[in-house]
N, C-alpha and C positions, 0 to 999 in steps of 0.2 A: 756375630753379624747383626743380631737384633739391635744391640746397643749402638752399633755403627750406623745402621739405617735410621734409628730413632734420632741420633745426633744429627744426621743429615737433614732430617725433617725439621728439626729446630733451627737449622741454618737456612731453611727455605727450599730445600729440595722437594720435588714432588714424589711423595711416598704414598703408596696405597696400602690399605688393609685388604688382604686377599682372603676370601673364605674358601673352604674346601670344595664348595659347589661351583666355584669359579667366579662368584661375584667379587667386585672390587669397589672400595669406597676410599676417597681421599682421607689421609690421616689428619690433616689440618692441625698439626701440632703447634704451629705458630700462634694459634689462638691462646695457648696456655702460657705464653710469656708475660702477659699482662692481665690484670683483673678484667673480667668480662661480666656482662649483665647477668644478674642472678647470684653472683658470688656473695653479695652482702647477706643473703638469706642464711648462708653458712657462717660467715665471719661474725655476724652479730650475736650468735649463740655461743661463741667461744670465749668464756670468761676466765677459765682456768687452764692448766696445762693441756695442750692440744697436740695430738699425734696426727700428722697428715700422711695417710697411707697411699703409696703410689703418687708421691708428691710432684713428680715430673720436674720441670725447671723451677718450681717452688713459688708460684705466684701467691698461693694462699699462705704458705709458711712465712714468706717475707712480709706479707701484709699484716699478719698477726704480730710478728716481731716489731713492726713499726708502730703497732698499737699498744705495745708493752705487754703482750700476752706471751707467755712462755710457749714455744712451739718447736716441734721437731718434725722434719720431713724425712721419710724413708722411701727409697726407690732402688730398683735393681740396676739402674743405668748410671754408670759413673759420670757420664757427661751431664746428665740432668742434675746430679748432686753437685757437681762443680758449679753449674749455673746458679743454683740456689745459694751456695756459699758466696759466690761473687756478688750476688745481689743483697747480701746481708742477712740471709737466713741460716739457720742451723739445720744441717741435713747429713744423713748417713746412707751409705750404700748397703742396704739390708733388704732381705726377703721378709715379708710380714710373718711368714711361718717359721722364721728362724729366731735368733736371739734379738730382742728389741729392748733397749733401755727403758726403764720405768714401767715394765710390765706390771699390770694390776694397779697402777697409780694415775693413769691418765684420766682427766676429767671429761675430755671430749676426744673422739677420734673421727676423722673425716675420711669418707670414701667418695670423693668428688669425681666428676667426669666419668661416671659409670664404673668406678673402680670396685664396686661390689661384684664385678665380674672377674676379678683377679683369680687366677687358678681354675676358672671354669667350674667352681663348686661353691656357690653362695652359702649353703648351710655350713660347710667347713670353715669358710672365711668368717662368717658371723660368730661361730663358736670361738674362733681365734680372737676376734674382736672382744668377745665377752671376757677373755682372759686378760686382754690389754687394758681395758678401762677399769676404773675403780668402782666399788659398789655405789650405785646411783649415777654412774657415769652415762654419757650419751654418745651414741654413734649417729652421725649425720651421713646419710647415703643419698647420692644422686642416682635416680632410677628412671626407667622408661615410663611413658604416660599410661594412664589406666586403659585397660583393654589391649595393650600391646602384648603379644605372646612372649613369655619368658623362654629364653633359649640357652643352649650350651653348644658351642661350635668350636671347631679347630680353625685357627686363623694364622696368617703369617704376614710379615711386612714385605713389600716388593718395591723396588726402584728399577724400572726397566726390566732387564733380564736377571737382575740380582735379587735374591730372596733370602729372608731369614728362615730360621727353623719354625716349624709348626708349633703352636701352643694353644692351650684351651682358654676360652674366654666365654663368659656368660652375660646375658642380658636379662635384667629383672624388671618386670612391670611393678609399678607401685601397688597394683591390685594384689600381687602375690607376696608382698612384704610381710603382712601379718602372720601368714603361715610360716614363713622362714624365721621370723622373729621368735615365734613360739617354740620352734625346734632348738633354738640356740640360747634360750634363757633371757630374751628381751621382751619388752612390751612396746608396741608402737604407740607413741604418744601423739602423733600427728603427721600430716603430710600436706603439701601444698605445691602449687605451681607458681613460678615467678620467672618472667622473661622467657617463657617457653620451656623452662626446665622444671623437672619434678624432684622434690626432696622428701625423704621420709626420715622421721626422727624416732630412734629406738633407745629405750632406757632400761 
């Protein structure tokens, strides 16, 4: 059901992210179909083989391919993977915690659009990222602004009366990234804001 609702959102349906406390926010997945302001902050740092984790419909994976950068998108939603392939990108339907091609050999791994929240356990995700990138490799994570509380919550997708299953998702403030990086074997080499978005760089 989550995959179906996500596919509907990419087709323009009004899908909300519903939190366990009753809050709802529009998913706004349509914005992920084309490059958006701030994406260049990530793309410009990808010079070697790049893994796009939670790649969605593949705007970053496709953009890298068009620049001649070897890139693979992974996502748990088959429809998103199909869209990436149709646009000319290479993508697989995979869970980041499962078997991923090129483990230990990726020069760069992307956690765009807040995907550091995948699984609701940022330390575990970053430890997994450490396994995926090669020695000296870089993880680029899009995070929340300084001073924003880091959170872990249960959420689900909703379209009217139709809902998906609950799943865990985390929000991470850029202020908390150094501590998380230290726990997972990374060093934060920098962070900055561009077009209202915050990015942290872990090596």
